[in-house]
C-alpha positions in Angstrom: 122.8 115.2 69.2 121.8 115.9 72.8 124.5 114.3 75.4 121.5 114.2 78.2 121.5 110.0 78.9 118.0 110.2 77.8 119.6 112.5 74.6 119.1 109.6 72.1 116.4 110.5 70.0 117.0 114.7 69.9 119.0 116.4 67.6 120.0 119.6 69.0 121.2 120.5 72.5 118.5 121.6 75.6 118.5 125.3 75.8 120.4 126.5 78.6 117.4 128.8 79.9 115.4 125.3 79.7 117.7 123.7 81.6 117.9 125.9 84.5 114.1 125.9 84.3 113.6 122.3 84.3 116.5 121.6 86.8 115.4 120.2 90.6 119.1 119.6 91.7 119.1 122.6 93.9 115.9 121.1 95.7 116.1 117.5 95.6 119.9 116.7 96.4 118.7 116.4 99.5 117.2 112.9 98.7 120.8 112.0 98.1 120.8 108.9 100.6 117.6 107.9 99.7 118.2 107.8 96.0 121.5 106.0 97.1 119.7 103.4 99.2 117.2 103.0 96.7 120.1 102.2 93.7 121.5 99.7 96.3 118.7 97.8 96.8 117.8 97.8 93.0 121.0 96.7 92.1 121.0 93.5 94.7 117.5 92.5 93.4 119.3 92.4 89.9 121.8 90.4 91.0 119.5 88.2 92.8 117.4 87.4 89.6 120.7 87.1 87.5 119.7 90.2 85.3 123.6 91.5 86.1 126.5 89.6 87.4 127.7 89.4 90.7 130.9 91.3 89.7 128.7 94.3 88.2 126.9 94.4 91.2 130.1 94.4 93.1 131.4 97.4 91.1 128.2 99.3 91.2 127.9 99.1 95.0 131.3 100.1 95.3 131.0 103.4 93.2 127.7 104.1 94.9 128.8 103.9 98.4 132.0 106.4 97.3 130.0 108.8 95.6 127.4 108.7 98.8 130.9 109.7 100.9 131.8 112.3 98.8 128.4 114.0 99.1 128.7 113.5 102.7 131.9 114.9 102.7 131.0 118.2 100.6 133.3 117.1 97.8 130.3 116.4 95.2 129.9 118.6 92.3 126.4 118.7 91.3 125.7 119.7 87.7 122.4 121.7 86.9 122.8 120.4 83.2 121.8 117.1 84.5 118.6 118.2 86.0 118.1 115.6 89.1 119.9 114.0 92.0 119.2 110.8 89.9 121.1 111.7 87.0 123.8 113.5 88.9 124.3 110.0 90.7 124.1 108.2 87.9 126.7 109.9 85.3 128.8 110.1 88.3 128.7 106.5 89.0 129.6 105.7 85.1 132.6 108.2 85.3 134.0 106.4 88.2 133.0 102.5 87.1 132.7 103.0 83.6 129.9 101.8 81.4 128.5 99.0 84.0 127.6 101.9 85.8 124.4 102.6 83.3 123.2 98.8 84.5 121.9 100.5 87.5 118.9 101.7 85.6 118.0 98.4 84.2 114.0 97.6 85.0 113.4 101.0 86.7 112.2 104.9 85.6 112.9 108.1 87.1 109.4 107.7 87.7 109.2 105.2 89.9 113.0 106.0 91.8 112.0 109.6 92.7 108.5 108.7 94.6 110.5 105.6 96.1 113.4 108.2 97.1 110.0 110.7 98.3 108.4 107.7 100.2 111.6 107.0 101.9 112.1 110.7 103.1 108.7 110.8 104.4 108.9 108.0 106.7 112.3 109.2 107.8 111.0 112.3 108.5 107.9 111.2 109.8 109.8 109.2 112.7 111.6 112.3 113.8 108.2 114.3 113.9 107.1 111.5 115.9 109.8 111.8 118.4 109.5 115.3 118.6 105.9 115.4 119.2 106.3 112.6 121.9 109.0 114.8 123.5 106.5 117.8 123.3 103.5 115.9 125.5 106.3 114.2 128.1 107.3 117.7 128.8 103.8 119.2 129.0 103.2 116.0 131.1 106.0 117.1 133.5 104.7 120.6 133.4 101.0 119.1 133.9 102.6 117.4 137.2 104.2 120.7 138.7 101.0 122.8 138.0 98.7 120.4 139.8 98.0 122.8 142.7 97.7 125.9 140.4 93.9 126.8 139.9 93.5 129.2 136.9 90.3 130.8 135.2 89.5 129.3 131.8 87.8 131.6 129.0 84.9 131.3 126.5 84.6 134.0 124.1 87.5 136.0 126.2 85.4 136.1 129.3 86.0 134.5 132.5 84.3 131.4 132.6 85.1 129.1 135.6 88.0 128.1 137.9 89.9 124.8 136.3 93.4 123.6 137.7 96.2 124.7 135.4 96.9 121.3 134.9 93.6 120.8 133.4 94.5 122.9 130.9 97.8 121.7 129.8 96.0 118.7 129.8 94.0 119.5 127.0 96.7 120.0 124.6 98.1 116.7 125.5 95.1 115.1 124.3 95.7 117.3 120.8 98.9 116.3 120.2 97.9 112.5 120.9 95.7 113.0 117.9 98.8 114.2 116.3 100.8 111.5 117.1 97.9 109.0 115.7 97.8 111.1 112.5 101.8 110.6 112.4 101.4 107.1 112.7 98.7 107.2 110.1 100.8 109.4 107.6 103.2 106.7 107.9 101.5 103.8 107.7 100.4 105.6 104.0 104.1 106.4 102.8 105.0 103.0 103.7 104.4 101.4 100.5 106.9 100.4 97.9 106.5 101.7 94.1 110.0 100.5 92.7 109.8 98.7 89.7 106.6 99.9 88.5 108.9 101.9 85.9 107.7 104.3 83.7 104.5 103.2 84.8 103.2 99.8 83.3 106.2 97.7 85.0 108.6 95.9 83.4 109.3 92.9 81.3 112.6 91.6 83.2 112.0 89.3 86.0 112.5 91.5 89.1 111.6 90.9 92.5 110.0 94.0 93.8 108.8 91.8 97.2 113.0 91.9 97.9 113.4 95.2 97.3 110.8 96.1 99.8 112.2 93.9 102.2 116.1 95.4 101.4 114.3 99.2 101.9 112.2 98.3 104.9 109.0 98.8 103.2 105.6 97.0 104.8 103.9 96.5 101.4 104.6 96.6 97.7 102.3 99.0 95.7 99.5 97.0 93.4 98.9 99.0 90.6 101.9 100.7 88.3 100.2 103.3 86.9 99.2 104.3 90.3 102.5 103.7 91.9 104.3 106.2 90.0 101.3 109.5 90.2 100.5 108.6 93.8 101.4 111.4 96.0 98.5 111.0 98.7 101.3 110.3 101.1 102.6 113.7 100.9 99.3 115.3 101.2 98.7 113.3 104.5 101.6 114.2 105.9 101.5 118.2 105.0 97.9 117.8 106.4 99.4 116.3 109.7 101.9 118.8 110.0 99.2 121.6 109.6 97.3 120.0 112.3 100.1 119.9 114.5 100.9 123.5 113.7 97.3 124.8 114.6 97.6 123.1 117.9 101.0 124.8 118.2 99.3 128.1 117.2 96.5 128.2 119.5 98.7 127.0 122.5 101.2 129.9 121.7 97.8 132.4 121.1 96.8 132.0 124.6 100.5 131.8 125.9 101.2 135.6 124.1 97.8 136.6 126.0 98.8 135.1 129.1 102.3 136.8 129.2 101.0 140.2 128.6 100.8 143.0 131.3 97.4 142.9 131.0 96.8 139.2 132.2 100.4 138.5 133.7 99.9 135.0 134.2 102.7 133.8 133.2 106.6 134.5 133.0 108.5 133.3 130.1 112.3 132.8 130.4 114.4 135.5 128.9 116.0 133.0 127.0 112.7 132.3 125.1 112.1 136.0 124.3 113.6 139.5 122.7 113.5 142.9 123.0 112.3 146.0 120.7 115.0 148.1 118.9 113.5 151.4 120.6 111.4 150.5 123.6 113.7 149.4 126.4 111.1 147.8 128.4 109.8 145.3 126.2 110.2 141.6 126.5 108.0 140.0 123.6 107.5 137.0 123.0 108.5 136.5 119.4 109.3 132.5 119.5 105.4 132.0 120.1 104.5 134.7 117.3 106.5 133.5 114.9 104.9 129.7 115.4 101.7 131.5 115.2 102.6 133.0 112.0 104.7 129.7 110.4 101.3 128.0 110.8 99.9 130.0 107.7 103.1 129.0 105.6 102.6 125.1 106.4 98.7 125.5 105.3 99.7 127.1 102.0 102.2 124.1 101.6 98.9 122.4 101.9 97.0 124.1 99.1 99.9 124.2 96.9 100.3 120.6 96.4 96.5 119.5 96.6 96.0 122.4 93.9 99.1 120.9 92.1 97.7 117.4 91.8 93.9 118.3 91.2 94.2 118.3 87.8 96.8 115.9 86.8 96.2 113.5 83.7 97.7 110.0 84.4 100.1 109.2 85.2 103.2 111.1 85.8 103.5 114.5 84.9 106.6 116.9 85.2 104.3 119.0 87.4 105.0 116.5 90.5 108.8 117.4 90.5 107.1 120.7 92.7 106.1 118.3 95.0 109.2 118.7 97.2 109.2 122.1 98.4 106.2 122.6 100.1 106.9 118.5 101.5 110.6 119.8 102.8 109.3 122.5 103.9 106.1 121.3 105.8 108.1 118.8 107.8 111.7 120.7 108.4 109.1 123.9 109.8 107.0 121.6 111.9 109.7 119.7 113.5 111.5 123.3 114.2 108.6 124.6 116.3 107.8 121.3 117.8 111.3 121.2 119.5 111.7 125.0 120.3 108.1 124.9 121.9 109.0 122.1 124.2 111.9 123.9 125.5 109.6 126.9 125.9 107.4 125.3 127.7 110.0 124.3 130.5 110.6 127.7 130.6 107.5 128.9 132.0 106.4 129.7 135.4 102.9 130.7 136.6 102.3 133.8 138.8 100.4 132.7 140.7 99.5 135.7 143.3 98.4 137.5 140.1 96.1 134.8 139.0 94.7 134.3 142.6 93.9 138.0 142.6 92.7 137.9 139.4 90.6 134.6 139.6 88.4 136.1 142.7 87.0 138.5 140.2 84.2 138.0 137.5 81.9 135.8 139.3 83.3 132.6 138.5 82.0 130.3 140.7 78.3 131.7 139.7 77.8 128.3 137.6 78.3 126.5 141.2 75.8 128.5 142.8 73.0 127.6 140.0 73.8 124.2 140.4 73.3 124.5 144.3 70.0 125.8 144.1 69.4 122.7 141.3 70.3 120.4 144.3 67.8 122.0 146.6 64.9 121.3 144.2 65.1 124.0 141.7 65.3 124.1 137.7 68.0 124.4 136.2 66.5 127.4 134.2 65.2 129.0 137.3 68.2 128.7 139.1 70.1 130.3 136.1 67.4 133.0 136.5 68.3 133.7 140.1 71.8 133.7 139.8 71.8 136.0 137.0 70.1 138.3 139.8 72.3 137.9 141.8 75.5 138.5 140.0 73.9 141.8 139.0 73.1 143.0 142.5 76.9 142.5 143.3 77.8 144.3 140.0 75.7 147.4 141.2 77.1 146.8 144.9 80.9 146.3 143.7 81.1 142.9 145.6 81.8 139.7 145.0 79.7 136.9 145.8 81.6 135.7 148.7 81.2 139.3 150.2 77.2 138.9 150.4 75.4 138.0 154.0 73.2 135.1 154.1 70.1 137.6 154.6 71.0 139.1 151.3 70.9 135.6 149.5 67.8 134.6 151.2 65.9 137.9 149.3 66.9 136.0 146.1 65.6 132.7 147.2 64.8 130.8 150.5 66.3 127.7 149.0 70.0 129.4 150.1 71.5 128.3 153.4 74.8 128.8 155.4 76.6 126.1 153.0 76.6 128.2 150.0 79.4 129.9 151.2 81.4 126.5 151.0 79.9 125.5 148.0 81.5 128.8 146.4 84.8 128.4 147.0 87.4 128.1 144.3 88.9 125.1 146.1 85.6 123.2 146.3 84.2 124.4 143.2 86.9 122.9 141.1 87.2 119.5 143.4 83.5 119.1 142.8 84.0 118.6 139.1 84.2 115.0 139.1 82.5 113.8 135.9 84.4 112.0 133.9 87.2 114.5 131.8 86.5 117.1 134.4 88.7 118.9 136.3 88.8 117.9 139.8 92.4 117.1 141.3 91.3 113.4 141.7 90.1 113.4 137.5 93.0 115.3 136.7 95.8 112.7 138.3 94.0 109.9 136.9 94.3 111.8 133.4 98.1 112.3 134.1 98.5 108.7 135.0 96.9 107.8 131.9 98.8 109.9 129.6 102.0 108.4 130.7 100.8 104.8 130.1 99.7 105.9 126.3 103.0 107.8 125.9 104.8 104.8 126.6 103.0 102.7 124.0 102.9 105.1 120.6 106.0 104.1 118.9 106.8 103.7 115.1 
């Protein structure tokens, strides 16, 4: 007869290879604190409902706390033959306090136990992730304030487009990460439902109080349907998707900074602390941190596909496939949190090479759109103004000069609407500060944005 905790109906012991294949303890032992927390709440509820005695409750709680300390101190020996964290803890509890330890599993199943652990883990992990994204936003706000007077080019199709404030560029990523904060909060809300007491999938005949365990465990809601409760992993897909979106934003940001750090651009300098060298080329200073963040984004995309494909064909309700939900979640949360943390520190280390940017920004006819707008304000249609400006740019390219180099009589050859005030109109500072529309790059609007971000970040919380 099998010696497993569930082995009553088995004649033979489990094959050793099967034991190793089905064991999840090397992965789910990370859940030990949540498993013990859930068990403590469950036992308190059993005592409250007079399903177990106060004496039994006291013995079980003391035993669970001793086991938790042993694991904390690295003295607990995990046994793969006991399959998972739940059975390792229950087996240890029974060894410590005798048969009364077996009462811990009254009115619950590993099906509802594991998903309770996972929801508790996810809630804590999302809180931590929220904290780090918030810190990143705060770092970007400070960097934006310091960069308020720096003008840089923005690009479309990797071609210089128009001049903007560096702060306006940084603020664009603040917007992205604020959306990520909202995504984290939504994922947290989805995870904040207590499945404990759903048992294997049909509920229990014991007179349990699920609302009480929800209160003890800090869940906002108690799940409504026992079948759905034990099989629902939407909170995991939501969490991994949230990590995927954060990593996408980090990857896009990293890509810009990698380009700007190159000799060809040379717009920024990254502190040596966040770069590495080459084993063969002594001149190299590589932005490896940014490249790794960009690369790790793919890993989290893979985790999202992993869990979605796992879930798509499962019959109701609990199936062992769900054991495979942990690696993609644990990996995504850990990787995303680490990337945000190091990126926040890297951002603080970056400085803009203002002289290089200034020399670069004067090339590329970046105020050509301002010239076209000028002509529109003089009475031309935008299409006609666009055509005239294009011809002026072509003329400048042929003569190898800038728009600001042209004499007024040269301008007049293309349109008699152009007057001496054109030179003020196409200055970089004036171009930037003319963009006063809501969300524009003018100094006035950017300062308002920064002030608004400070107010928003102070209100965002979990």
